[in-house]
VOGU-3710 file (C-alpha; in Angstrom, 3 decimals, decimal comma):
1> xxxxxxxxxx> -33,052/39,818/0,173  -30,492/37,020/-0,100  -27,345/37,966/-2,006  -25,586/34,656/-1,400  -27,283/31,525/-2,692  -24,856/28,589/-2,694  -27,422/26,464/-4,537  -26,838/28,485/-7,704  -23,611/26,524/-8,153  -25,420/23,188/-7,777
11> xxxxxxxxxx> -28,343/23,648/-10,139  -27,051/21,538/-13,064  -24,518/18,795/-13,692  -22,534/21,193/-15,896  -22,065/23,822/-13,209  -21,450/21,165/-10,547  -18,658/19,698/-12,657  -17,158/23,119/-13,326  -16,951/24,078/-9,651  -15,950/20,659/-8,309
21> xxxxxxxxxx> -13,020/21,173/-5,958  -11,573/17,645/-5,799  -10,792/15,696/-8,947  -9,880/12,003/-9,095  -7,757/10,717/-11,963  -6,762/7,196/-12,858  -3,151/8,293/-12,537  -3,707/8,984/-8,814  -3,928/5,266/-8,095  -1,750/2,258/-7,378
31> xxxxxxxxxx> -3,323/-1,187/-7,627  -2,224/-3,739/-4,988  -1,472/-7,113/-6,581  -1,223/-10,405/-4,706  1,126/-12,918/-6,333  1,583/-16,655/-5,781  3,610/-19,590/-7,031  2,376/-21,861/-9,817  1,148/-21,287/-13,353  -2,084/-20,228/-15,031
41> xxxxxxxxxx> -3,854/-19,803/-11,700  -6,014/-16,950/-10,460  -7,136/-17,689/-6,905  -10,087/-15,743/-5,445  -9,670/-14,318/-1,951  -12,796/-15,271/-0,044  -12,790/-12,285/2,300  -12,152/-9,849/-0,584  -14,736/-10,559/-3,320  -13,419/-9,590/-6,741
51> xxxxxxxxxx> -9,752/-9,679/-5,668  -7,394/-12,502/-6,640  -3,913/-13,896/-6,221  -2,118/-14,262/-9,560  0,630/-16,556/-10,745  3,449/-14,751/-12,488  2,449/-15,788/-16,001  -0,864/-13,916/-15,598  0,710/-10,627/-14,515  1,319/-9,219/-18,022
61> xxxxxxxxxx> -2,401/-9,429/-18,847  -3,247/-7,686/-15,590  -0,629/-5,027/-16,346  -2,225/-4,522/-19,762  -5,539/-3,802/-18,034  -3,986/-1,320/-15,619  -2,211/0,602/-18,354  -5,265/0,616/-20,630  -7,249/2,199/-17,808  -4,612/4,831/-17,105
71> xxxxxxxxxx> -3,359/3,372/-13,811  0,354/4,036/-13,469  1,426/1,816/-10,576  1,168/-1,669/-9,069  2,218/-2,782/-5,589  3,373/-6,400/-5,244  2,573/-8,603/-2,241  3,655/-12,280/-2,170  1,964/-15,379/-0,784  4,972/-17,337/0,496
81> xxxxxxxxxx> 4,476/-21,083/1,022  4,885/-22,238/4,605  7,799/-24,446/3,558  9,766/-21,294/2,686  9,043/-19,478/5,937  11,356/-19,529/8,952  12,230/-17,465/11,990  14,959/-15,564/10,099  12,696/-14,803/7,110  15,463/-15,922/4,758
91> xxxxxxxxxx> 13,156/-15,990/1,726  12,831/-12,214/2,091  16,450/-11,817/0,982  16,372/-14,481/-1,732  17,086/-12,620/-4,972  14,836/-15,114/-6,783  11,799/-14,749/-4,516  8,326/-14,003/-5,849  8,558/-10,217/-5,746  11,923/-10,229/-7,506
101> xxxxxxxxxx> 10,689/-12,638/-10,180  7,553/-10,579/-10,741  9,513/-7,328/-10,970  11,957/-8,737/-13,526  9,101/-10,030/-15,649  6,986/-6,879/-15,515  9,916/-4,590/-16,205  10,540/-6,630/-19,368  6,925/-6,623/-20,568  5,719/-3,283/-19,126
111> xxxxxxxxxx> 8,731/-1,059/-18,405  6,589/2,046/-17,849  4,439/0,537/-15,099  5,733/1,833/-11,760  6,350/-1,040/-9,353  6,176/-0,766/-5,566  7,831/-3,495/-3,501  6,687/-4,248/0,035  9,561/-4,309/2,533  8,570/-6,133/5,734
121> xxxxxxxxxx> 9,179/-9,618/7,090  5,650/-10,801/7,891  4,973/-12,656/4,601  8,252/-14,549/4,985  8,455/-15,104/8,739  7,197/-18,209/10,494  6,295/-15,821/13,349  4,127/-13,616/11,130  5,677/-10,411/12,416  7,199/-7,524/10,475
131> xxxxxxxxxx> 10,500/-7,872/12,303  12,683/-10,608/13,719  11,371/-12,148/16,939  13,297/-13,296/20,002  11,602/-14,418/23,223  8,330/-12,875/22,042  10,007/-9,486/21,504  10,183/-7,809/18,093  13,824/-6,898/17,506  14,253/-3,449/15,993
141> xxxxxxxxxx> 17,925/-2,928/15,179  18,591/-6,534/14,172  15,725/-6,296/11,668  17,147/-3,263/9,868  19,877/-5,190/8,087  17,353/-7,697/6,718  15,051/-4,910/5,541  17,949/-3,188/3,811  18,925/-6,420/2,040  15,303/-6,815/0,918
151> xxxxxxxxxx> 15,275/-3,299/-0,493  18,538/-3,863/-2,342  17,488/-7,100/-4,063  14,157/-5,559/-5,002  15,866/-2,534/-6,530  18,232/-4,811/-8,418  15,209/-6,696/-9,770  13,577/-3,568/-11,153  11,346/-2,326/-8,338  11,011/1,441/-8,769
161> xxxxxxxxxx> 9,872/2,222/-5,239  10,640/0,211/-2,113  7,927/0,601/0,499  8,972/-0,304/4,046  5,757/-1,204/5,869  7,403/-2,659/8,976  7,407/0,414/11,264  10,833/-0,351/12,739  12,625/2,753/14,034  15,366/4,026/11,748
171> xxxxxxxxxx> 14,620/1,770/8,802  14,231/4,544/6,210  17,718/5,903/6,844  19,224/2,420/6,925  17,575/1,501/3,620  18,511/4,823/2,005  22,158/4,400/2,921  22,227/0,788/1,714  20,689/1,701/-1,634  22,949/4,695/-2,146
181> xxxxxxxxxx> 26,073/2,722/-1,257  25,580/0,388/-4,226  24,494/3,023/-6,733  20,704/2,892/-6,395  20,292/6,529/-5,428  17,354/6,842/-7,853  15,298/4,148/-6,132  12,317/5,794/-4,432  11,384/5,103/-0,815  7,699/5,274/0,062
191> xxxxxxxxxx> 7,648/4,967/3,820  4,620/3,622/5,641  5,004/6,565/7,991  1,751/6,321/9,923  0,743/2,662/9,849  -1,765/2,093/12,589  -2,443/-1,108/14,535  -5,797/-1,367/12,803  -8,634/-3,875/12,841  -9,051/-3,425/9,083
201> xxxxxxxxxx> -6,124/-5,598/7,899  -7,839/-8,974/8,301  -8,621/-9,758/4,641  -5,075/-8,778/3,616  -3,650/-11,241/6,137  -6,015/-13,880/4,743  -4,691/-13,184/1,257  -1,054/-13,669/2,304  -1,611/-16,064/5,222  0,597/-13,717/7,224
211> xxxxxxxxxx> -1,209/-13,151/10,525  1,006/-13,139/13,647  1,361/-16,582/15,198  1,491/-15,048/18,683  0,777/-11,640/20,135  -0,099/-8,580/18,084  1,682/-5,712/16,312  0,992/-2,971/18,822  4,631/-2,557/19,894  5,551/-1,278/16,428
221> xxxxxxxxxx> 2,378/-0,190/14,620  0,817/3,031/15,872  -1,914/3,438/18,465  -5,175/4,417/16,665  -5,806/6,988/19,402  -2,659/8,994/18,553  -2,531/11,895/16,131  0,524/14,000/17,008  2,738/10,897/17,020  2,223/10,620/13,266
231> xxxxxxxxxx> 3,843/14,028/12,852  6,891/12,776/14,733  7,110/9,711/12,485  6,784/11,931/9,410  9,573/14,231/10,580  11,917/11,316/11,202  11,168/9,613/7,883  11,649/12,867/5,995  14,978/13,492/7,693  16,100/9,938/6,907
241> xxxxxxxxxx> 15,447/10,324/3,185  11,893/9,169/2,460  10,493/10,370/-0,871  6,821/9,666/-0,099  4,914/9,306/3,176  2,049/6,847/3,578  -0,936/6,748/5,914  -2,560/3,348/6,456  -5,515/2,791/6,711  -6,963/5,739/4,805
251> xxxxxxxxxx> -10,677/6,092/5,485  -10,545/6,130/9,282  -7,434/8,355/9,357  -8,416/11,260/7,107  -7,259/13,682/9,809  -3,767/12,183/9,663  -3,671/12,510/5,876  -4,693/16,154/6,215  -2,124/16,813/8,950  0,733/15,343/6,916
261> xxxxxxxxxx> -0,342/17,291/3,842  -0,017/20,495/5,850  3,292/19,541/7,478  5,381/18,344/4,532  5,909/19,008/0,857  6,535/15,306/0,187  3,824/13,398/-1,710  1,250/11,853/0,623  0,169/8,279/-0,086  -2,943/6,741/1,466
271> xxxxxxxxxx> -3,800/3,035/1,511  -7,484/2,134/1,351  -6,953/-1,212/3,034  -8,555/-4,611/2,592  -11,075/-4,218/5,395  -12,287/-0,899/3,994  -12,766/-2,481/0,581  -14,522/-5,565/1,950  -16,856/-3,464/4,119  -18,044/-1,568/1,063
281> xxxxxxxxxx> -18,642/-4,830/-0,788  -20,542/-6,274/2,187  -22,642/-3,147/2,657  -23,639/-3,120/-0,994  -24,500/-6,822/-0,854  -26,862/-6,046/2,053  -28,571/-3,362/-0,013  -27,290/-0,505/2,143  -25,986/1,488/-0,835  -24,716/1,222/-4,392
291> xxxxxxxxxx> -21,173/-0,146/-4,293  -19,679/1,971/-7,062  -21,184/5,183/-5,688  -19,909/4,410/-2,178  -16,440/3,442/-3,445  -16,191/6,635/-5,474  -17,304/8,739/-2,506  -14,772/7,103/-0,190  -11,925/7,691/-2,650  -12,944/11,326/-3,153
301> xxxxxxxxxx> -12,824/11,768/0,629  -9,283/10,369/0,739  -8,172/12,656/-2,080  -9,978/15,641/-0,530  -8,146/15,064/2,752  -4,842/15,546/0,946  -3,683/12,247/-0,560  -1,660/12,581/-3,754  -1,513/8,825/-4,391  -4,055/6,199/-3,319
311> xxxxxxxxxx> -3,579/2,444/-3,027  -6,994/0,857/-3,629  -8,394/-2,568/-4,470  -11,571/-0,936/-5,798  -10,107/1,340/-8,437  -10,711/-1,101/-11,306  -14,413/-1,072/-10,440  -14,863/2,678/-10,811  -11,988/3,949/-12,961  -14,204/4,250/-16,026
321> xx> -16,372/6,757/-14,127  -13,552/9,161/-13,315
//
């Protein structure tokens, strides 16, 4: 005689819903938004079907859509024209740059939409690296001052959460001190704590035309083979004043998400990156699976691993099914 029959709890959609352990909500998500100069232009990104770059005048309509669907946050990423890029990434600290303009506009039209501002030099640098470059070396300490200035001007423009994605040592503490010194102690820091040197960033770099001009990012982004190192990064970022800890990419680093969830009581953020999104689109186009089902399954896996907040390009495609 069998006393335990796990299938009893799977026999109908009603019971399956009642015993479901992991629940996705629209409010779990942040939508990454690519922005560009110009007016009335929505530019498709070839390597990311269904994703666009938006001029600033189109952002309020997009924000309307996000709020109507229950999505609480947007992360801003700028396409900077080559003419505004240089080795010192000076456009990054221009208080009238694209991110600052977008933040001011959206905080006027949609004050309750939480805005995340990317803090790294690669969109602004003629070298395409997240830090300043000298003789092919990425300079750590010299970059911190620029990152802190970026965070300050973004906070002044209305960004709710600055998100340093550069992976320079010590940047969270430097940014926290700089924000606090001028009265922005309420500005949140979401640190890209475990950002791996991944193969899955290609479409994102297409979208921002921000690929490195020489070399790679392996001296500052993490080795995909390393797990315990992420715990060290998390400890340091927590001690330096981070409010949220991010793992990027998400789908191939579920173990890291789970580890951080067990180690810290800070919210864990996971970024389902451009390559993950584009792979699901490509697989569905080849008839391998249904896109919406596969996207939903991948997001459930990220949430199940321990993510509290998920950055995803695919959320608009499946949010009505949550």
